[in-house]
mmJSON file of the N, C-alpha and C atoms, coordinates in Angstrom:
{"data_MODEL":{"atom_site":{
"group_PDB":["ATOM","ATOM","ATOM","ATOM","ATOM","ATOM","ATOM","ATOM","ATOM","ATOM","ATOM","ATOM","ATOM","ATOM","ATOM","ATOM","ATOM","ATOM","ATOM","ATOM","ATOM","ATOM","ATOM","ATOM","ATOM","ATOM","ATOM","ATOM","ATOM","ATOM","ATOM","ATOM","ATOM","ATOM","ATOM","ATOM","ATOM","ATOM","ATOM","ATOM","ATOM","ATOM","ATOM","ATOM","ATOM","ATOM","ATOM","ATOM","ATOM","ATOM","ATOM","ATOM","ATOM","ATOM","ATOM","ATOM","ATOM","ATOM","ATOM","ATOM","ATOM","ATOM","ATOM","ATOM","ATOM","ATOM","ATOM","ATOM","ATOM","ATOM","ATOM","ATOM","ATOM","ATOM","ATOM","ATOM","ATOM","ATOM","ATOM","ATOM","ATOM","ATOM","ATOM","ATOM","ATOM","ATOM","ATOM","ATOM","ATOM","ATOM","ATOM","ATOM","ATOM","ATOM","ATOM","ATOM","ATOM","ATOM","ATOM","ATOM","ATOM","ATOM","ATOM","ATOM","ATOM","ATOM","ATOM","ATOM","ATOM","ATOM","ATOM","ATOM","ATOM","ATOM","ATOM","ATOM","ATOM","ATOM","ATOM","ATOM","ATOM","ATOM","ATOM","ATOM","ATOM","ATOM","ATOM","ATOM","ATOM","ATOM","ATOM","ATOM","ATOM","ATOM","ATOM","ATOM","ATOM","ATOM","ATOM","ATOM","ATOM","ATOM","ATOM","ATOM","ATOM","ATOM","ATOM","ATOM","ATOM","ATOM","ATOM","ATOM","ATOM","ATOM","ATOM","ATOM","ATOM","ATOM","ATOM","ATOM","ATOM","ATOM","ATOM","ATOM","ATOM","ATOM","ATOM","ATOM","ATOM","ATOM","ATOM","ATOM","ATOM","ATOM","ATOM","ATOM","ATOM","ATOM","ATOM","ATOM","ATOM","ATOM","ATOM","ATOM","ATOM","ATOM","ATOM","ATOM","ATOM","ATOM","ATOM","ATOM","ATOM","ATOM","ATOM","ATOM","ATOM","ATOM","ATOM","ATOM","ATOM","ATOM","ATOM","ATOM","ATOM","ATOM","ATOM","ATOM","ATOM","ATOM","ATOM","ATOM","ATOM","ATOM","ATOM","ATOM"],
"id":[1,2,3,4,5,6,7,8,9,10,11,12,13,14,15,16,17,18,19,20,21,22,23,24,25,26,27,28,29,30,31,32,33,34,35,36,37,38,39,40,41,42,43,44,45,46,47,48,49,50,51,52,53,54,55,56,57,58,59,60,61,62,63,64,65,66,67,68,69,70,71,72,73,74,75,76,77,78,79,80,81,82,83,84,85,86,87,88,89,90,91,92,93,94,95,96,97,98,99,100,101,102,103,104,105,106,107,108,109,110,111,112,113,114,115,116,117,118,119,120,121,122,123,124,125,126,127,128,129,130,131,132,133,134,135,136,137,138,139,140,141,142,143,144,145,146,147,148,149,150,151,152,153,154,155,156,157,158,159,160,161,162,163,164,165,166,167,168,169,170,171,172,173,174,175,176,177,178,179,180,181,182,183,184,185,186,187,188,189,190,191,192,193,194,195,196,197,198,199,200,201,202,203,204,205,206,207,208,209,210,211,212,213,214,215,216],
"type_symbol":["N","C","C","N","C","C","N","C","C","N","C","C","N","C","C","N","C","C","N","C","C","N","C","C","N","C","C","N","C","C","N","C","C","N","C","C","N","C","C","N","C","C","N","C","C","N","C","C","N","C","C","N","C","C","N","C","C","N","C","C","N","C","C","N","C","C","N","C","C","N","C","C","N","C","C","N","C","C","N","C","C","N","C","C","N","C","C","N","C","C","N","C","C","N","C","C","N","C","C","N","C","C","N","C","C","N","C","C","N","C","C","N","C","C","N","C","C","N","C","C","N","C","C","N","C","C","N","C","C","N","C","C","N","C","C","N","C","C","N","C","C","N","C","C","N","C","C","N","C","C","N","C","C","N","C","C","N","C","C","N","C","C","N","C","C","N","C","C","N","C","C","N","C","C","N","C","C","N","C","C","N","C","C","N","C","C","N","C","C","N","C","C","N","C","C","N","C","C","N","C","C","N","C","C","N","C","C","N","C","C","N","C","C","N","C","C"],
"label_atom_id":["N","CA","C","N","CA","C","N","CA","C","N","CA","C","N","CA","C","N","CA","C","N","CA","C","N","CA","C","N","CA","C","N","CA","C","N","CA","C","N","CA","C","N","CA","C","N","CA","C","N","CA","C","N","CA","C","N","CA","C","N","CA","C","N","CA","C","N","CA","C","N","CA","C","N","CA","C","N","CA","C","N","CA","C","N","CA","C","N","CA","C","N","CA","C","N","CA","C","N","CA","C","N","CA","C","N","CA","C","N","CA","C","N","CA","C","N","CA","C","N","CA","C","N","CA","C","N","CA","C","N","CA","C","N","CA","C","N","CA","C","N","CA","C","N","CA","C","N","CA","C","N","CA","C","N","CA","C","N","CA","C","N","CA","C","N","CA","C","N","CA","C","N","CA","C","N","CA","C","N","CA","C","N","CA","C","N","CA","C","N","CA","C","N","CA","C","N","CA","C","N","CA","C","N","CA","C","N","CA","C","N","CA","C","N","CA","C","N","CA","C","N","CA","C","N","CA","C","N","CA","C","N","CA","C","N","CA","C","N","CA","C","N","CA","C","N","CA","C","N","CA","C"],
"label_alt_id":[null,null,null,null,null,null,null,null,null,null,null,null,null,null,null,null,null,null,null,null,null,null,null,null,null,null,null,null,null,null,null,null,null,null,null,null,null,null,null,null,null,null,null,null,null,null,null,null,null,null,null,null,null,null,null,null,null,null,null,null,null,null,null,null,null,null,null,null,null,null,null,null,null,null,null,null,null,null,null,null,null,null,null,null,null,null,null,null,null,null,null,null,null,null,null,null,null,null,null,null,null,null,null,null,null,null,null,null,null,null,null,null,null,null,null,null,null,null,null,null,null,null,null,null,null,null,null,null,null,null,null,null,null,null,null,null,null,null,null,null,null,null,null,null,null,null,null,null,null,null,null,null,null,null,null,null,null,null,null,null,null,null,null,null,null,null,null,null,null,null,null,null,null,null,null,null,null,null,null,null,null,null,null,null,null,null,null,null,null,null,null,null,null,null,null,null,null,null,null,null,null,null,null,null,null,null,null,null,null,null,null,null,null,null,null,null],
"label_comp_id":["MET","MET","MET","ALA","ALA","ALA","PRO","PRO","PRO","ARG","ARG","ARG","ARG","ARG","ARG","ASP","ASP","ASP","CYS","CYS","CYS","PRO","PRO","PRO","LYS","LYS","LYS","CYS","CYS","CYS","GLY","GLY","GLY","ALA","ALA","ALA","SER","SER","SER","MET","MET","MET","THR","THR","THR","THR","THR","THR","GLY","GLY","GLY","PHE","PHE","PHE","ILE","ILE","ILE","LEU","LEU","LEU","ASP","ASP","ASP","ALA","ALA","ALA","ASP","ASP","ASP","GLN","GLN","GLN","ASN","ASN","ASN","GLY","GLY","GLY","GLY","GLY","GLY","LYS","LYS","LYS","LYS","LYS","LYS","VAL","VAL","VAL","SER","SER","SER","ARG","ARG","ARG","TRP","TRP","TRP","ILE","ILE","ILE","GLU","GLU","GLU","GLY","GLY","GLY","ALA","ALA","ALA","PRO","PRO","PRO","ASP","ASP","ASP","LYS","LYS","LYS","ARG","ARG","ARG","TRP","TRP","TRP","TYR","TYR","TYR","GLY","GLY","GLY","LEU","LEU","LEU","GLN","GLN","GLN","VAL","VAL","VAL","ARG","ARG","ARG","GLY","GLY","GLY","LYS","LYS","LYS","PRO","PRO","PRO","GLN","GLN","GLN","PHE","PHE","PHE","ASP","ASP","ASP","ILE","ILE","ILE","GLN","GLN","GLN","SER","SER","SER","TYR","TYR","TYR","ARG","ARG","ARG","CYS","CYS","CYS","ASN","ASN","ASN","ARG","ARG","ARG","CYS","CYS","CYS","GLY","GLY","GLY","TYR","TYR","TYR","LEU","LEU","LEU","GLU","GLU","GLU","ASN","ASN","ASN","TYR","TYR","TYR","ALA","ALA","ALA","PRO","PRO","PRO","GLU","GLU","GLU"],
"label_asym_id":["A","A","A","A","A","A","A","A","A","A","A","A","A","A","A","A","A","A","A","A","A","A","A","A","A","A","A","A","A","A","A","A","A","A","A","A","A","A","A","A","A","A","A","A","A","A","A","A","A","A","A","A","A","A","A","A","A","A","A","A","A","A","A","A","A","A","A","A","A","A","A","A","A","A","A","A","A","A","A","A","A","A","A","A","A","A","A","A","A","A","A","A","A","A","A","A","A","A","A","A","A","A","A","A","A","A","A","A","A","A","A","A","A","A","A","A","A","A","A","A","A","A","A","A","A","A","A","A","A","A","A","A","A","A","A","A","A","A","A","A","A","A","A","A","A","A","A","A","A","A","A","A","A","A","A","A","A","A","A","A","A","A","A","A","A","A","A","A","A","A","A","A","A","A","A","A","A","A","A","A","A","A","A","A","A","A","A","A","A","A","A","A","A","A","A","A","A","A","A","A","A","A","A","A","A","A","A","A","A","A","A","A","A","A","A","A"],
"label_entity_id":["1","1","1","1","1","1","1","1","1","1","1","1","1","1","1","1","1","1","1","1","1","1","1","1","1","1","1","1","1","1","1","1","1","1","1","1","1","1","1","1","1","1","1","1","1","1","1","1","1","1","1","1","1","1","1","1","1","1","1","1","1","1","1","1","1","1","1","1","1","1","1","1","1","1","1","1","1","1","1","1","1","1","1","1","1","1","1","1","1","1","1","1","1","1","1","1","1","1","1","1","1","1","1","1","1","1","1","1","1","1","1","1","1","1","1","1","1","1","1","1","1","1","1","1","1","1","1","1","1","1","1","1","1","1","1","1","1","1","1","1","1","1","1","1","1","1","1","1","1","1","1","1","1","1","1","1","1","1","1","1","1","1","1","1","1","1","1","1","1","1","1","1","1","1","1","1","1","1","1","1","1","1","1","1","1","1","1","1","1","1","1","1","1","1","1","1","1","1","1","1","1","1","1","1","1","1","1","1","1","1","1","1","1","1","1","1"],
"label_seq_id":[1,1,1,2,2,2,3,3,3,4,4,4,5,5,5,6,6,6,7,7,7,8,8,8,9,9,9,10,10,10,11,11,11,12,12,12,13,13,13,14,14,14,15,15,15,16,16,16,17,17,17,18,18,18,19,19,19,20,20,20,21,21,21,22,22,22,23,23,23,24,24,24,25,25,25,26,26,26,27,27,27,28,28,28,29,29,29,30,30,30,31,31,31,32,32,32,33,33,33,34,34,34,35,35,35,36,36,36,37,37,37,38,38,38,39,39,39,40,40,40,41,41,41,42,42,42,43,43,43,44,44,44,45,45,45,46,46,46,47,47,47,48,48,48,49,49,49,50,50,50,51,51,51,52,52,52,53,53,53,54,54,54,55,55,55,56,56,56,57,57,57,58,58,58,59,59,59,60,60,60,61,61,61,62,62,62,63,63,63,64,64,64,65,65,65,66,66,66,67,67,67,68,68,68,69,69,69,70,70,70,71,71,71,72,72,72],
"pdbx_PDB_ins_code":[null,null,null,null,null,null,null,null,null,null,null,null,null,null,null,null,null,null,null,null,null,null,null,null,null,null,null,null,null,null,null,null,null,null,null,null,null,null,null,null,null,null,null,null,null,null,null,null,null,null,null,null,null,null,null,null,null,null,null,null,null,null,null,null,null,null,null,null,null,null,null,null,null,null,null,null,null,null,null,null,null,null,null,null,null,null,null,null,null,null,null,null,null,null,null,null,null,null,null,null,null,null,null,null,null,null,null,null,null,null,null,null,null,null,null,null,null,null,null,null,null,null,null,null,null,null,null,null,null,null,null,null,null,null,null,null,null,null,null,null,null,null,null,null,null,null,null,null,null,null,null,null,null,null,null,null,null,null,null,null,null,null,null,null,null,null,null,null,null,null,null,null,null,null,null,null,null,null,null,null,null,null,null,null,null,null,null,null,null,null,null,null,null,null,null,null,null,null,null,null,null,null,null,null,null,null,null,null,null,null,null,null,null,null,null,null],
"Cartn_x":[6.673,7.709,7.252,7.51,7.105,7.979,7.392,8.188,9.215,10.327,11.365,10.821,11.065,10.634,11.845,11.868,12.895,12.255,12.995,12.505,12.177,10.984,10.645,11.368,11.975,12.673,14.139,14.85,16.295,16.745,15.854,16.178,16.822,17.121,17.727,16.674,17.128,16.191,15.421,14.225,13.375,13.202,13.048,12.848,11.405,10.784,9.407,9.331,8.227,8.011,6.545,6.263,4.893,4.91,3.757,3.611,2.89,3.508,2.971,1.906,0.824,-0.256,-0.49,-1.054,-1.319,-2.756,-3.372,-4.718,-4.648,-5.789,-5.833,-5.269,-5.23,-4.737,-3.258,-2.591,-1.167,-0.876,-1.914,-1.712,-1.105,-0.365,0.303,-0.334,-0.463,-1.053,-0.549,-0.817,-0.467,-1.533,-1.112,-2.065,-2.924,-4.14,-5.085,-5.593,-5.849,-6.503,-7.987,-8.827,-10.277,-10.935,-11.842,-12.497,-13.404,-13.406,-14.312,-13.714,-14.477,-14.067,-14.251,-13.492,-13.671,-15.094,-15.709,-17.06,-16.902,-16.809,-16.536,-17.816,-17.695,-18.786,-18.307,-19.191,-18.804,-17.798,-17.801,-16.916,-15.662,-15.515,-14.366,-14.812,-14.042,-14.368,-15.19,-16.203,-17.023,-16.357,-15.979,-15.337,-16.062,-16.993,-17.713,-18.436,-18.285,-18.959,-18.207,-17.09,-16.311,-15.194,-14.891,-13.759,-12.462,-11.65,-10.402,-9.304,-8.097,-6.966,-5.707,-4.897,-3.616,-2.727,-1.956,-1.051,0.31,0.785,2.141,2.988,4.161,5.011,6.375,6.965,8.3,9.131,10.38,11.276,12.528,12.891,14.091,15.329,16.248,17.481,18.452,18.261,19.175,18.583,17.402,16.875,15.788,15.291,14.297,12.858,12.627,11.267,10.383,9.138,8.183,7.096,6.709,5.609,4.697,3.398,2.445,1.405,0.999,-0.007,-0.982,-2.212,-3.249,-3.919,-3.216,-3.79,-4.915,-5.816,-6.923,-6.421],
"Cartn_y":[14.658,13.643,12.382,11.24,9.967,9.64,8.983,8.605,7.55,7.53,6.519,5.169,4.171,2.819,1.894,0.953,-0.075,-1.386,-2.175,-3.447,-4.415,-4.996,-5.962,-7.296,-7.531,-8.793,-8.746,-7.641,-7.61,-6.38,-5.406,-4.243,-3.08,-3.226,-2.131,-1.053,0.1,1.182,0.865,1.454,1.251,2.583,2.508,3.679,3.718,4.903,5.051,5.057,4.572,4.542,4.274,3.834,3.508,2.394,1.762,0.697,1.284,1.188,1.76,0.849,1.445,0.732,1.417,0.71,1.286,0.983,1.923,1.676,1.127,0.855,0.251,1.159,2.461,3.413,3.743,3.02,3.251,4.336,4.877,5.876,5.262,6.057,5.566,6.197,5.402,5.896,5.07,5.546,4.836,3.776,2.562,1.496,1.905,1.38,1.712,0.433,0.536,-0.518,-0.213,-1.232,-1.052,-2.028,-1.516,-2.335,-3.389,-4.578,-5.647,-6.601,-7.622,-8.618,-8.043,-8.551,-8.072,-8.342,-7.345,-7.454,-7.458,-8.657,-8.803,-8.599,-7.761,-7.502,-7.817,-7.777,-8.071,-7.05,-5.832,-4.751,-4.597,-5.412,-5.32,-5.355,-4.742,-4.725,-3.5,-3.695,-2.592,-2.043,-0.77,-0.163,1.101,1.603,2.825,2.642,3.633,3.622,2.875,2.243,1.517,2.423,2.376,3.15,2.739,3.746,3.507,4.381,3.816,4.551,4.243,5.262,5.05,4.183,3.294,2.412,3.086,3.179,3.644,2.402,2.369,1.191,1.57,0.657,0.834,-0.384,-0.158,-1.233,-1.214,-2.4,-2.514,-2.321,-1.491,-1.216,-2.389,-3.333,-4.484,-5.734,-6.169,-7.461,-7.346,-6.13,-5.939,-6.191,-6.52,-6.764,-5.543,-5.764,-4.676,-4.703,-3.513,-3.346,-2.287,-2.59,-1.68,-1.204,0.068,0.677,1.451,1.56,2.314,3.276,4.342,5.28,6.102,6.558,7.409,8.779],
"Cartn_z":[7.74,7.65,8.368,7.752,8.33,9.54,10.548,11.716,11.348,12.086,11.857,12.294,11.48,11.807,11.761,12.699,12.716,12.287,11.544,11.016,12.158,12.165,13.211,13.033,11.874,11.603,12.022,11.641,11.904,12.69,12.917,13.727,12.99,11.693,10.914,10.626,10.158,9.847,8.568,8.461,7.296,6.569,5.255,4.417,3.951,4.024,3.579,2.057,1.529,0.087,-0.209,-1.429,-1.804,-2.838,-3.027,-4.008,-5.212,-6.369,-7.592,-8.188,-8.63,-9.285,-10.625,-11.567,-12.885,-13.295,-14.035,-14.536,-15.961,-16.558,-17.888,-18.969,-18.726,-19.709,-19.518,-18.642,-18.411,-17.386,-16.743,-15.699,-14.46,-13.739,-12.526,-11.298,-10.237,-8.994,-7.823,-6.624,-5.399,-5.137,-4.765,-4.442,-3.251,-3.22,-2.158,-1.49,-0.195,0.563,0.528,0.241,0.158,1.12,1.938,2.952,2.329,2.932,2.523,1.506,1.193,0.201,-1.207,-2.19,-3.561,-4.056,-4.655,-5.219,-6.736,-7.318,-8.75,-9.558,-10.585,-11.517,-12.928,-13.897,-15.284,-15.821,-15.273,-15.74,-14.88,-13.864,-12.971,-11.518,-10.648,-9.219,-8.86,-8.036,-7.537,-6.277,-6.288,-5.124,-4.658,-5.439,-5.076,-3.745,-2.872,-1.584,-0.488,-0.821,0.186,0.7,1.999,2.518,1.809,1.432,0.713,1.308,1.419,1.979,1.18,0.897,0.237,1.119,0.491,1.219,1.363,2.593,2.871,3.131,2.556,2.667,3.233,3.979,4.542,4.163,3.721,3.312,4.186,4.69,5.512,4.646,5.135,4.403,4.425,5.343,5.443,4.8,5.227,4.765,3.694,3.431,2.38,2.8,4.064,4.552,4.3,3.851,3.636,4.69,5.148,6.083,5.486,5.398,4.777,5.779,5.636,6.478,5.618,6.08,5.366,6.343,6.733,7.703,7.1,7.96,7.499,7.149],
"occupancy":[1.0,1.0,1.0,1.0,1.0,1.0,1.0,1.0,1.0,1.0,1.0,1.0,1.0,1.0,1.0,1.0,1.0,1.0,1.0,1.0,1.0,1.0,1.0,1.0,1.0,1.0,1.0,1.0,1.0,1.0,1.0,1.0,1.0,1.0,1.0,1.0,1.0,1.0,1.0,1.0,1.0,1.0,1.0,1.0,1.0,1.0,1.0,1.0,1.0,1.0,1.0,1.0,1.0,1.0,1.0,1.0,1.0,1.0,1.0,1.0,1.0,1.0,1.0,1.0,1.0,1.0,1.0,1.0,1.0,1.0,1.0,1.0,1.0,1.0,1.0,1.0,1.0,1.0,1.0,1.0,1.0,1.0,1.0,1.0,1.0,1.0,1.0,1.0,1.0,1.0,1.0,1.0,1.0,1.0,1.0,1.0,1.0,1.0,1.0,1.0,1.0,1.0,1.0,1.0,1.0,1.0,1.0,1.0,1.0,1.0,1.0,1.0,1.0,1.0,1.0,1.0,1.0,1.0,1.0,1.0,1.0,1.0,1.0,1.0,1.0,1.0,1.0,1.0,1.0,1.0,1.0,1.0,1.0,1.0,1.0,1.0,1.0,1.0,1.0,1.0,1.0,1.0,1.0,1.0,1.0,1.0,1.0,1.0,1.0,1.0,1.0,1.0,1.0,1.0,1.0,1.0,1.0,1.0,1.0,1.0,1.0,1.0,1.0,1.0,1.0,1.0,1.0,1.0,1.0,1.0,1.0,1.0,1.0,1.0,1.0,1.0,1.0,1.0,1.0,1.0,1.0,1.0,1.0,1.0,1.0,1.0,1.0,1.0,1.0,1.0,1.0,1.0,1.0,1.0,1.0,1.0,1.0,1.0,1.0,1.0,1.0,1.0,1.0,1.0,1.0,1.0,1.0,1.0,1.0,1.0,1.0,1.0,1.0,1.0,1.0,1.0],
"B_iso_or_equiv":[0.0,0.0,0.0,0.0,0.0,0.0,0.0,0.0,0.0,0.0,0.0,0.0,0.0,0.0,0.0,0.0,0.0,0.0,0.0,0.0,0.0,0.0,0.0,0.0,0.0,0.0,0.0,0.0,0.0,0.0,0.0,0.0,0.0,0.0,0.0,0.0,0.0,0.0,0.0,0.0,0.0,0.0,0.0,0.0,0.0,0.0,0.0,0.0,0.0,0.0,0.0,0.0,0.0,0.0,0.0,0.0,0.0,0.0,0.0,0.0,0.0,0.0,0.0,0.0,0.0,0.0,0.0,0.0,0.0,0.0,0.0,0.0,0.0,0.0,0.0,0.0,0.0,0.0,0.0,0.0,0.0,0.0,0.0,0.0,0.0,0.0,0.0,0.0,0.0,0.0,0.0,0.0,0.0,0.0,0.0,0.0,0.0,0.0,0.0,0.0,0.0,0.0,0.0,0.0,0.0,0.0,0.0,0.0,0.0,0.0,0.0,0.0,0.0,0.0,0.0,0.0,0.0,0.0,0.0,0.0,0.0,0.0,0.0,0.0,0.0,0.0,0.0,0.0,0.0,0.0,0.0,0.0,0.0,0.0,0.0,0.0,0.0,0.0,0.0,0.0,0.0,0.0,0.0,0.0,0.0,0.0,0.0,0.0,0.0,0.0,0.0,0.0,0.0,0.0,0.0,0.0,0.0,0.0,0.0,0.0,0.0,0.0,0.0,0.0,0.0,0.0,0.0,0.0,0.0,0.0,0.0,0.0,0.0,0.0,0.0,0.0,0.0,0.0,0.0,0.0,0.0,0.0,0.0,0.0,0.0,0.0,0.0,0.0,0.0,0.0,0.0,0.0,0.0,0.0,0.0,0.0,0.0,0.0,0.0,0.0,0.0,0.0,0.0,0.0,0.0,0.0,0.0,0.0,0.0,0.0,0.0,0.0,0.0,0.0,0.0,0.0],
"pdbx_formal_charge":[null,null,null,null,null,null,null,null,null,null,null,null,null,null,null,null,null,null,null,null,null,null,null,null,null,null,null,null,null,null,null,null,null,null,null,null,null,null,null,null,null,null,null,null,null,null,null,null,null,null,null,null,null,null,null,null,null,null,null,null,null,null,null,null,null,null,null,null,null,null,null,null,null,null,null,null,null,null,null,null,null,null,null,null,null,null,null,null,null,null,null,null,null,null,null,null,null,null,null,null,null,null,null,null,null,null,null,null,null,null,null,null,null,null,null,null,null,null,null,null,null,null,null,null,null,null,null,null,null,null,null,null,null,null,null,null,null,null,null,null,null,null,null,null,null,null,null,null,null,null,null,null,null,null,null,null,null,null,null,null,null,null,null,null,null,null,null,null,null,null,null,null,null,null,null,null,null,null,null,null,null,null,null,null,null,null,null,null,null,null,null,null,null,null,null,null,null,null,null,null,null,null,null,null,null,null,null,null,null,null,null,null,null,null,null,null],
"auth_seq_id":[1,1,1,2,2,2,3,3,3,4,4,4,5,5,5,6,6,6,7,7,7,8,8,8,9,9,9,10,10,10,11,11,11,12,12,12,13,13,13,14,14,14,15,15,15,16,16,16,17,17,17,18,18,18,19,19,19,20,20,20,21,21,21,22,22,22,23,23,23,24,24,24,25,25,25,26,26,26,27,27,27,28,28,28,29,29,29,30,30,30,31,31,31,32,32,32,33,33,33,34,34,34,35,35,35,36,36,36,37,37,37,38,38,38,39,39,39,40,40,40,41,41,41,42,42,42,43,43,43,44,44,44,45,45,45,46,46,46,47,47,47,48,48,48,49,49,49,50,50,50,51,51,51,52,52,52,53,53,53,54,54,54,55,55,55,56,56,56,57,57,57,58,58,58,59,59,59,60,60,60,61,61,61,62,62,62,63,63,63,64,64,64,65,65,65,66,66,66,67,67,67,68,68,68,69,69,69,70,70,70,71,71,71,72,72,72],
"auth_comp_id":["MET","MET","MET","ALA","ALA","ALA","PRO","PRO","PRO","ARG","ARG","ARG","ARG","ARG","ARG","ASP","ASP","ASP","CYS","CYS","CYS","PRO","PRO","PRO","LYS","LYS","LYS","CYS","CYS","CYS","GLY","GLY","GLY","ALA","ALA","ALA","SER","SER","SER","MET","MET","MET","THR","THR","THR","THR","THR","THR","GLY","GLY","GLY","PHE","PHE","PHE","ILE","ILE","ILE","LEU","LEU","LEU","ASP","ASP","ASP","ALA","ALA","ALA","ASP","ASP","ASP","GLN","GLN","GLN","ASN","ASN","ASN","GLY","GLY","GLY","GLY","GLY","GLY","LYS","LYS","LYS","LYS","LYS","LYS","VAL","VAL","VAL","SER","SER","SER","ARG","ARG","ARG","TRP","TRP","TRP","ILE","ILE","ILE","GLU","GLU","GLU","GLY","GLY","GLY","ALA","ALA","ALA","PRO","PRO","PRO","ASP","ASP","ASP","LYS","LYS","LYS","ARG","ARG","ARG","TRP","TRP","TRP","TYR","TYR","TYR","GLY","GLY","GLY","LEU","LEU","LEU","GLN","GLN","GLN","VAL","VAL","VAL","ARG","ARG","ARG","GLY","GLY","GLY","LYS","LYS","LYS","PRO","PRO","PRO","GLN","GLN","GLN","PHE","PHE","PHE","ASP","ASP","ASP","ILE","ILE","ILE","GLN","GLN","GLN","SER","SER","SER","TYR","TYR","TYR","ARG","ARG","ARG","CYS","CYS","CYS","ASN","ASN","ASN","ARG","ARG","ARG","CYS","CYS","CYS","GLY","GLY","GLY","TYR","TYR","TYR","LEU","LEU","LEU","GLU","GLU","GLU","ASN","ASN","ASN","TYR","TYR","TYR","ALA","ALA","ALA","PRO","PRO","PRO","GLU","GLU","GLU"],
"auth_asym_id":["A","A","A","A","A","A","A","A","A","A","A","A","A","A","A","A","A","A","A","A","A","A","A","A","A","A","A","A","A","A","A","A","A","A","A","A","A","A","A","A","A","A","A","A","A","A","A","A","A","A","A","A","A","A","A","A","A","A","A","A","A","A","A","A","A","A","A","A","A","A","A","A","A","A","A","A","A","A","A","A","A","A","A","A","A","A","A","A","A","A","A","A","A","A","A","A","A","A","A","A","A","A","A","A","A","A","A","A","A","A","A","A","A","A","A","A","A","A","A","A","A","A","A","A","A","A","A","A","A","A","A","A","A","A","A","A","A","A","A","A","A","A","A","A","A","A","A","A","A","A","A","A","A","A","A","A","A","A","A","A","A","A","A","A","A","A","A","A","A","A","A","A","A","A","A","A","A","A","A","A","A","A","A","A","A","A","A","A","A","A","A","A","A","A","A","A","A","A","A","A","A","A","A","A","A","A","A","A","A","A","A","A","A","A","A","A"],
"auth_atom_id":["N","CA","C","N","CA","C","N","CA","C","N","CA","C","N","CA","C","N","CA","C","N","CA","C","N","CA","C","N","CA","C","N","CA","C","N","CA","C","N","CA","C","N","CA","C","N","CA","C","N","CA","C","N","CA","C","N","CA","C","N","CA","C","N","CA","C","N","CA","C","N","CA","C","N","CA","C","N","CA","C","N","CA","C","N","CA","C","N","CA","C","N","CA","C","N","CA","C","N","CA","C","N","CA","C","N","CA","C","N","CA","C","N","CA","C","N","CA","C","N","CA","C","N","CA","C","N","CA","C","N","CA","C","N","CA","C","N","CA","C","N","CA","C","N","CA","C","N","CA","C","N","CA","C","N","CA","C","N","CA","C","N","CA","C","N","CA","C","N","CA","C","N","CA","C","N","CA","C","N","CA","C","N","CA","C","N","CA","C","N","CA","C","N","CA","C","N","CA","C","N","CA","C","N","CA","C","N","CA","C","N","CA","C","N","CA","C","N","CA","C","N","CA","C","N","CA","C","N","CA","C","N","CA","C","N","CA","C","N","CA","C","N","CA","C","N","CA","C","N","CA","C"],
"pdbx_PDB_model_num":[1,1,1,1,1,1,1,1,1,1,1,1,1,1,1,1,1,1,1,1,1,1,1,1,1,1,1,1,1,1,1,1,1,1,1,1,1,1,1,1,1,1,1,1,1,1,1,1,1,1,1,1,1,1,1,1,1,1,1,1,1,1,1,1,1,1,1,1,1,1,1,1,1,1,1,1,1,1,1,1,1,1,1,1,1,1,1,1,1,1,1,1,1,1,1,1,1,1,1,1,1,1,1,1,1,1,1,1,1,1,1,1,1,1,1,1,1,1,1,1,1,1,1,1,1,1,1,1,1,1,1,1,1,1,1,1,1,1,1,1,1,1,1,1,1,1,1,1,1,1,1,1,1,1,1,1,1,1,1,1,1,1,1,1,1,1,1,1,1,1,1,1,1,1,1,1,1,1,1,1,1,1,1,1,1,1,1,1,1,1,1,1,1,1,1,1,1,1,1,1,1,1,1,1,1,1,1,1,1,1,1,1,1,1,1,1]
}}}
């Protein structure tokens, strides 16, 4: 279970969630944080060999502020 978080903007409680990402074939997945600057190639972005972590997101129940984390 995720730890309880309070909004740094207004102090209300935050709800855990995730940011949805989609691939070219319509598949759905959780967005990932990738270390380093984007490495653009003719076929898209090169990400192989770079550290990657799923993004965990928290949304404030009062003001809607989002806070994102990428834990190992």
